[in-house]
C-alpha positions in Angstrom: -33.0 17.3 -13.2 -31.5 14.4 -15.1 -30.5 11.1 -13.5 -26.8 12.1 -13.8 -27.5 15.5 -12.2 -29.3 13.7 -9.4 -26.4 11.5 -8.7 -24.0 14.4 -8.8 -26.2 16.4 -6.3 -26.2 13.3 -4.0 -22.4 13.0 -4.2 -21.8 16.7 -3.5 -24.4 16.6 -0.6 -22.7 13.5 0.9 -19.3 15.2 0.8 -20.8 18.3 2.5 -22.5 16.1 5.1 -19.1 14.5 5.8 -17.4 17.8 6.2 -20.0 19.2 8.5 -19.9 16.1 10.6 -16.1 16.2 10.9 -16.2 19.9 11.9 -18.9 19.5 14.4 -17.5 16.4 16.1 -14.0 18.1 16.3 -12.6 14.7 15.8 -8.9 14.8 15.0 -8.7 11.3 13.8 -7.8 11.0 10.1 -10.8 10.1 7.9 -8.6 7.4 6.4 -8.7 5.5 9.7 -12.5 5.5 9.9 -12.7 4.5 6.2 -10.2 1.7 6.8 -12.1 0.4 9.9 -15.4 0.5 7.9 -13.8 -1.4 5.0 -12.4 -4.1 7.3 -15.8 -4.4 9.1 -17.6 -4.7 5.8 -15.1 -6.9 3.9 -13.3 -8.9 6.6 -9.6 -9.3 6.7 -7.7 -8.0 3.6 -4.1 -7.8 2.3 -2.6 -4.3 2.8 -2.5 -3.7 -1.0 -6.2 -4.5 -1.4 -7.1 -2.4 1.6 -5.1 0.5 0.2 -7.0 0.1 -3.1 -10.4 0.1 -1.5 -9.5 3.0 0.7 -8.0 4.9 -2.2 -4.6 5.5 -0.7 -1.1 4.4 -1.6 0.2 1.1 -0.3 3.0 2.9 1.6 0.4 5.2 3.1 -1.8 2.3 4.1 1.2 0.5 5.6 1.9 3.6 7.8 -1.7 3.9 8.7 -2.0 0.2 9.6 1.1 0.5 11.7 -0.4 3.3 13.7 -3.7 1.6 14.0 -1.9 -1.6 15.2 -0.1 0.4 17.9 -3.5 1.6 19.1 -5.0 -1.9 19.1 -7.6 -1.1 16.4 -6.3 -3.7 13.8 -4.1 -6.7 13.9 -1.7 -7.9 11.2 -1.0 -11.5 10.3 1.0 -13.2 7.6 -1.1 -14.4 4.6 -1.4 -18.2 4.8 -1.3 -18.3 1.0 1.7 -16.0 0.6 4.1 -15.5 3.5 5.4 -12.3 1.9 2.0 -10.6 2.2 0.4 -9.1 5.3 -3.3 -9.4 6.1 -5.1 -6.9 8.2 -8.2 -7.4 10.3 -10.2 -5.1 12.6 -10.1 -5.9 16.3 -13.0 -5.7 18.8 -11.4 -2.4 20.0 -11.4 -1.1 16.5 -15.1 -2.1 16.0 -15.9 -0.4 19.3 -14.1 2.8 18.3 -15.9 2.8 14.9 -19.2 2.3 16.6 -18.5 5.2 19.0 -17.4 7.5 16.2 -20.6 6.7 14.2 -22.7 7.6 17.3 -20.8 10.9 17.6 -21.5 11.6 13.9 -25.2 10.9 14.3 -25.4 13.1 17.4 -23.6 15.9 15.7 -25.7 15.8 12.6 -29.1 15.2 14.2 -29.8 18.9 15.0 -29.5 19.7 11.3 -32.5 17.5 10.6 -34.8 18.3 13.5 -37.2 20.3 11.4 -37.8 17.7 8.7 -41.4 16.9 7.9 -42.5 13.2 8.0 -42.4 12.9 4.2 -38.8 14.3 4.2 -37.8 11.6 6.7 -39.5 9.0 4.4 -37.5 10.4 1.5 -34.2 10.2 3.5 -35.0 6.6 4.6 -35.8 5.6 1.0 -32.6 7.2 -0.3 -30.5 5.5 2.4 -32.2 2.1 1.6 -31.5 2.5 -2.1 -27.9 3.5 -1.6 -27.3 0.6 0.8 -28.9 -1.9 -1.6 -27.0 -0.6 -4.6 -23.7 -0.3 -2.8 -24.0 -3.7 -1.1 -23.3 -5.3 -4.4 -19.8 -3.7 -4.5 -19.2 -4.9 -0.9 -20.1 -8.5 -1.6 -18.7 -8.8 -5.1 -15.4 -10.6 -5.4 -12.5 -8.2 -5.5 -10.4 -8.3 -8.7 -7.2 -10.2 -8.1 -8.6 -12.3 -5.3 -9.1 -16.1 -5.4 -12.9 -15.6 -5.4 -12.8 -13.3 -8.4 -10.6 -15.7 -10.5 -12.8 -18.8 -9.9 
């Protein structure tokens, strides 16, 4: 298997894992909500346009989602201090609590699928998770194009 094939296999397996988790938790909440809360947790407060870009949805779609999430107390909107025309979104403590609860539900739903793993397979999973976290953390902490930090 080539490196590219290994990455492809990992991506396809991750998508399958996500689908199984969604089916087994019977969670009706749109995946975009969990993705948005995770992005806000990891990046901090963001403008709606940047949040839409990172979540890979349209800006009008994100505006609708943020409106729904605001109504449920999961996020809060404020006016951008640098540009009063822009809206900044941040996760609330309730949003973080909801995300944490959902992640616990996902873990509980998926755990039985891994009950029969051998110790070396657990080691392989931990190593894979560590590598992915380390490699993807660079994208979390890198300045986002178009922000003040990226243009300095």
